[in-house]
C-alpha positions in Angstrom: -0.2 -28.0 11.4 -3.0 -25.4 11.1 -3.6 -25.5 14.8 0.2 -25.0 15.4 0.4 -22.1 13.0 -2.6 -20.4 14.6 -1.3 -20.9 18.1 2.1 -19.4 17.2 0.5 -16.4 15.6 -1.8 -15.9 18.6 1.1 -15.6 21.1 3.4 -13.3 19.0 2.4 -10.1 20.8 3.6 -11.4 24.2 6.8 -13.0 22.9 10.3 -11.6 22.4 10.6 -9.7 19.1 13.9 -11.4 18.1 12.1 -14.8 18.2 9.8 -13.8 15.3 12.1 -11.9 13.1 12.5 -14.8 10.6 8.7 -14.8 10.1 8.6 -11.0 9.8 11.2 -11.1 7.0 8.6 -12.7 4.8 6.6 -9.5 4.8 9.0 -6.7 5.7 12.0 -5.6 3.7 14.3 -5.1 6.7 14.7 -2.1 9.0 16.9 0.2 7.0 16.5 2.1 3.7 19.4 0.2 2.2 17.8 -3.2 2.9 14.5 -2.1 1.4 16.2 -0.7 -1.7 17.9 -4.1 -2.2 14.5 -5.8 -2.1 13.1 -3.2 -4.6 16.1 -3.7 -6.9 15.4 -7.5 -7.0 11.7 -6.9 -7.7 12.6 -4.6 -10.5 15.0 -7.2 -12.0 12.0 -9.6 -11.9 9.8 -7.2 -13.8 7.8 -5.7 -11.0 7.4 -2.1 -10.0 7.4 -1.1 -6.3 6.1 1.4 -3.8 8.0 1.8 -0.5 6.5 2.5 2.9 8.3 3.4 6.2 6.3 1.5 8.8 4.5 3.4 11.5 1.8 6.0 12.1 0.5 8.4 14.7 3.6 10.2 15.8 3.1 12.4 18.9 5.7 15.2 18.6 6.9 17.7 16.0 10.4 16.2 16.2 9.1 12.7 15.3 7.1 14.1 12.4 10.1 16.0 11.1 12.3 12.9 11.4 9.9 10.8 9.4 9.6 13.5 6.7 13.4 13.7 6.6 13.6 9.9 6.2 11.1 9.9 3.3 12.9 12.8 1.6 16.1 10.8 1.8 14.3 7.7 0.4 12.9 9.7 -2.5 16.4 11.0 -3.4 17.9 7.5 -3.2 15.2 6.0 -5.4 16.0 8.7 -8.0 19.8 8.3 -7.7 19.7 4.6 -8.1 17.2 4.7 -11.0 14.8 2.2 -9.3 11.2 1.8 -10.5 9.5 2.8 -7.3 7.2 5.4 -5.7 6.7 6.0 -2.0 3.6 5.6 0.1 3.1 7.6 3.3 0.5 8.0 6.0 -0.5 11.5 7.0 -0.6 10.7 10.7 3.0 9.6 10.4 3.8 13.2 9.3 2.0 14.7 12.4 -1.5 15.2 11.0 -3.3 13.9 14.1 -1.8 16.2 16.7 -1.1 19.2 14.4 -3.0 19.4 11.1 -1.0 22.4 9.9 2.3 20.5 10.5 0.9 17.4 8.7 0.0 19.5 5.7 3.3 21.3 5.6 5.2 17.9 5.7 3.2 16.3 2.9 3.6 19.4 0.7 7.3 19.2 1.4 7.4 15.5 0.3 5.4 16.5 -2.8 8.1 19.1 -3.7 11.0 16.6 -3.1 9.1 14.0 -5.2 8.8 16.6 -8.0 12.4 17.6 -7.9 13.4 13.9 -8.1 10.7 12.7 -10.5 9.4 10.1 -7.9 5.7 9.5 -7.4 4.2 9.9 -3.9 1.1 8.2 -2.7 -0.9 9.3 0.3 -2.1 6.2 2.1 -5.7 6.2 3.4 -6.4 5.7 7.1 -9.6 5.3 9.1 -12.7 7.4 8.4 -11.9 10.5 10.5 -9.2 11.2 8.0 -10.9 10.4 4.7 -12.0 13.9 3.7 -8.8 15.5 4.9 -6.7 13.0 2.9 -8.6 13.8 -0.3 -8.3 17.6 0.4 -4.5 17.3 0.9 -4.2 15.1 -2.1 -5.7 17.8 -4.2 -3.4 20.4 -2.7 -0.3 18.3 -3.4 -1.3 17.9 -7.0 -0.7 21.6 -7.5 2.9 20.9 -6.5 3.6 17.5 -8.1 1.6 15.8 -10.9 2.8 12.3 -9.8 0.8 12.3 -6.6 -1.6 9.4 -5.8 -4.0 8.5 -3.0 -6.1 5.6 -1.8 -9.8 4.9 -1.7 -11.6 2.2 0.3 -14.2 -0.1 -1.3 -16.2 -0.7 1.9 -17.1 3.0 2.4 -20.6 4.0 1.1 -19.2 7.3 0.0 -16.5 6.0 -2.3 -18.3 6.0 -5.7 -19.3 9.6 -5.1 -15.7 10.5 -4.1 -14.4 9.0 -7.4 -16.7 11.4 -9.3 -15.4 14.3 -7.4 -11.7 13.3 -7.7 -11.9 12.5 -11.4 -9.2 14.2 -13.5 -6.5 13.3 -16.0 -4.0 13.5 -13.1 -6.0 11.1 -10.8 -3.9 8.2 -9.6 -6.1 6.2 -7.2 -5.4 3.0 -5.4 -8.5 1.0 -4.7 -8.4 -1.3 -1.6 -11.1 -3.0 0.3 -10.4 -1.3 3.7 -9.0 -2.8 6.9 -10.4 -0.6 9.7 -13.4 -1.4 11.8 -16.1 1.1 10.7 -19.7 1.5 11.5 -22.4 0.0 9.2 -23.7 3.6 8.9 -20.6 4.5 6.8 -19.2 1.1 5.7 -20.4 -2.0 3.9 -20.0 -5.1 6.1 -20.7 -7.9 3.6 -17.7 -9.3 1.8 -19.5 -10.0 -1.4 -21.1 -6.5 -1.4 -17.6 -4.9 -0.9 -16.3 -6.8 -3.9 -19.3 -5.7 -6.0 -18.6 -2.1 -5.0 -14.9 -2.5 -5.7 -15.7 -3.6 -9.3 -18.0 -0.6 -9.7 -15.4 1.7 -8.4 -12.9 0.4 -11.0 -15.4 0.9 -13.7 -16.0 4.4 -12.5 -12.3 5.3 -12.8 -12.2 3.7 -16.3 -15.2 5.7 -17.3 -13.4 8.8 -16.2 -10.0 10.1 -17.1 -7.9 8.8 -14.2 -5.5 5.9 -13.5 -6.6 2.9 -11.4 -4.3 1.0 -9.0 -6.1 -2.3 -8.3 -4.8 -3.5 -5.0 -6.1 -6.9 -3.8 -5.0 -10.4 -3.1 -8.5 -11.8 -3.6 -8.2 -14.2 -6.5 -12.0 -14.2 -7.3 -12.0 -10.4 -7.3 -8.9 -10.4 -9.6 -10.9 -12.6 -12.0 -13.7 -10.1 -12.1 -11.4 -7.2 -12.6 -9.6 -9.0 -15.5 -12.9 -9.7 -17.1 -14.0 -6.0 -16.7 -10.7 -5.0 -18.4 -11.2 -7.4 -21.2 -14.9 -6.8 -21.8 -14.5 -3.0 -21.7 -11.3 -3.1 -23.7 -9.4 -1.0 -21.1 -5.9 0.0 -22.3 -3.1 -1.3 -20.1 -1.9 2.3 -19.6 -5.0 3.1 -17.5 -4.3 0.7 -14.6 -2.0 -1.5 -12.7 -2.3 -4.3 -10.1 -0.9 -3.9 -6.7 -0.1 -6.4 -3.9 1.7 -6.5 -0.5 5.2 -7.8 -0.4 5.4 -11.4 0.8 1.7 -12.3 0.5 1.4 -15.6 -1.3 -0.3 -15.3 -4.7 0.7 -18.6 -6.4 1.6 -17.9 -10.0 -0.9 -15.1 -10.4 1.5 -12.2 -10.4 3.6 -13.9 -13.2 0.4 -14.5 -15.2 -0.6 -10.8 -14.9 2.9 -9.7 -15.9 2.8 -12.1 -18.9 -0.4 -10.5 -20.1 1.5 -7.2 -20.2 -0.1 -5.7 -17.1 2.0 -3.6 -14.7 2.2 -5.2 -11.2 3.5 -3.0 -8.3 4.6 -4.5 -5.0 4.0 -2.5 -1.8 7.3 -2.8 0.2 7.1 -1.9 3.9 10.2 -1.6 6.0 11.5 0.1 9.2 11.8 -0.3 12.9 8.0 -0.8 13.4 8.2 -4.1 11.7 6.9 -6.2 14.6 3.4 -4.8 14.8 3.0 -5.0 11.0 4.2 -8.6 10.9 1.7 -9.7 13.6 -1.2 -8.4 11.4 0.1 -10.2 8.3 0.8 -13.5 10.1 -2.7 -13.5 11.7 -4.1 -13.1 8.2 -2.0 -15.9 6.9 -0.7 -18.2 9.6 0.5 -20.8 7.1 3.6 -18.7 6.5 4.9 -19.9 9.9 5.3 -23.5 8.9 6.7 -22.4 5.5 9.4 -20.4 7.2 10.2 -23.1 9.7 10.7 -25.7 6.9 13.1 -23.4 5.1 15.0 -22.7 8.3 15.5 -26.4 8.9 16.5 -27.0 5.3 19.2 -24.3 5.6 20.4 -25.9 8.8 
């Protein structure tokens, strides 16, 4: 079965998209805002917070960037109008940063303003290393517009502990993730164990400061270490939350975290660019293929 799962995931990129939509549904909350809002509503009813992401990055025209900004603005307003417990997460290259930095800045400041007007948090996702410093600079600029802004920091970058010291403030809302991009050993830790060690030290650095830590990981061993840190240092539950991707199997861990009184936020991606995202997730966890197939036959 493992060979079958791996073989299927390997040929996804050369297969018709419609064939793999059932598998993508495990990780993607549909293509429309309405379908994603339904998923978030269900998550909220089950006691989880959410953050919503319109899939895609690296637009190549001003009109595309304006369209994405318009979609995010509409999403923010609908989150507010429906009273859902959700923020949004957005990539700066999706707003035009790559081809026009001034446009990218203008669009993220616009989303910060819409977020303020509707009391919805906005997180600036982190991309690969050419955008790290710019992302932090724009994050600081948006904080002057909206105090519920957040951003992301990557545990595999050598610079990250120093960045936490620079970013520290009572308004800091910082999601720690390991990092998914291929980066040079000159700037990024390559050893998995060392990345985990740095992750824990970064969490400790936020706790020693005045900010709020969003602990984003599916690594159960790392979660054990983070829970131990929280317990040993007597960290108040209003200083952090745990975050996970929608659809990634976690056993009963999320329920256990919730039972302990910890906030758990689920990252909910949706949109027309679902296929490329689903390929990445299925290659990381091919076992979902056989799981979905079994459920399809049961329904039949």
